[in-house]
C-alpha positions in Angstrom: 11.2 -1.9 -8.5 11.5 1.5 -6.9 11.1 3.3 -10.2 7.4 2.2 -10.5 5.2 5.2 -9.7 1.6 4.9 -8.8 -1.4 6.8 -7.5 -3.6 5.4 -4.7 -7.1 6.8 -4.4 -8.4 6.2 -0.8 -12.1 5.2 -0.6 -12.0 4.0 3.0 -11.5 4.9 5.8 -14.3 7.4 5.3 -12.9 9.8 7.9 -9.5 10.1 6.1 -9.2 13.7 5.1 -5.6 13.9 4.0 -4.3 14.2 0.4 -6.1 12.0 -2.1 -4.9 10.5 -4.3 -1.5 9.7 -2.8 1.6 9.5 -4.9 3.6 6.3 -4.1 6.6 4.4 -5.4 6.7 0.6 -5.6 9.4 -1.0 -3.3 8.8 -4.8 -3.5 6.3 -7.6 -3.4 6.4 -9.3 0.0 5.0 -12.6 1.3 2.4 -12.0 3.9 1.7 -14.0 7.1 -1.3 -15.8 5.5 0.5 -16.7 2.2 -0.9 -13.6 0.6 1.4 -11.3 -1.4 1.5 -7.6 -0.6 2.9 -4.8 -2.6 5.0 -2.5 -0.4 4.7 1.2 -1.3 6.7 4.3 -0.2 4.7 7.5 0.0 6.3 10.5 -1.8 5.2 12.7 1.1 4.2 11.2 4.5 0.7 11.8 5.7 -0.8 11.8 9.2 -3.7 9.5 10.1 -5.0 8.9 13.6 -2.1 11.0 15.1 0.5 8.7 13.4 2.9 9.4 10.6 2.3 7.2 7.6 5.3 6.7 5.3 4.7 3.2 3.9 1.6 1.3 2.8 1.0 -2.4 1.9 -1.7 -3.2 -0.7 -3.2 -6.5 -1.9 -5.9 -7.1 -4.5 -9.3 -6.9 -2.9 -11.1 -9.3 -5.2 -10.6 -13.1 -5.4 -8.9 -14.0 -8.6 -6.9 -10.8 -8.9 -3.2 -11.5 -8.6 -0.6 -9.2 -7.0 0.8 -8.5 -10.5 -2.4 -6.6 -11.3 -1.8 -4.2 -8.4 1.9 -3.8 -9.5 1.3 -3.3 -13.3 -2.2 -1.9 -13.9 -5.3 -0.5 -12.1 -6.7 -2.6 -9.3 -9.1 -2.2 -6.3 -7.0 -3.0 -3.3 -7.1 -3.6 0.5 -4.8 -1.1 2.1 -2.7 -1.5 5.2 -0.5 1.0 7.0 3.0 0.1 8.1 3.3 1.0 11.9 5.2 4.3 12.4 8.1 2.7 14.2 8.7 0.1 11.5 10.4 0.5 8.1 10.0 -2.4 5.6 12.2 -3.2 2.6 12.5 -5.9 0.0 14.1 -8.3 2.4 11.4 -8.0 5.1 9.3 -11.0 6.2 5.8 -9.7 7.0 4.2 -10.6 10.3 0.8 -9.6 11.6 2.6 -6.9 13.6 3.9 -5.4 10.3 0.3 -4.6 9.1 -2.3 -2.2 10.4 -5.5 -2.7 8.5 -6.5 0.6 7.1 -9.0 0.6 4.2 -9.9 0.2 0.6 -8.8 2.1 -2.5 -7.6 1.9 -6.1 -4.0 1.7 -7.3 -3.2 3.0 -10.8 0.1 3.5 -12.6 1.3 7.1 -12.8 1.4 8.4 -16.4 5.0 8.5 -17.7 
């Protein structure tokens, strides 16, 4: 799945002043702690937020009825979570509440080929 390229536009947090949109690569769809699915993304270039380095994000569709496939394959409004700086997730990871730092809202779109 790592060959899927996307852009994420950050709408919230409002105080985020780093690069926007972010270029990311899809890693895997992971099961979350509340039976939700999250799409794990690797940033092409790490960013800093709240004095922490951000290298990976997790996104999930924001609106009821939207499935994770929409975030993976097309344009979708998403809830965005940061992966803690001392954690590296991969396609075999089981997510826990400690794996997820709620961050904000944005939009994921496929990168043009």
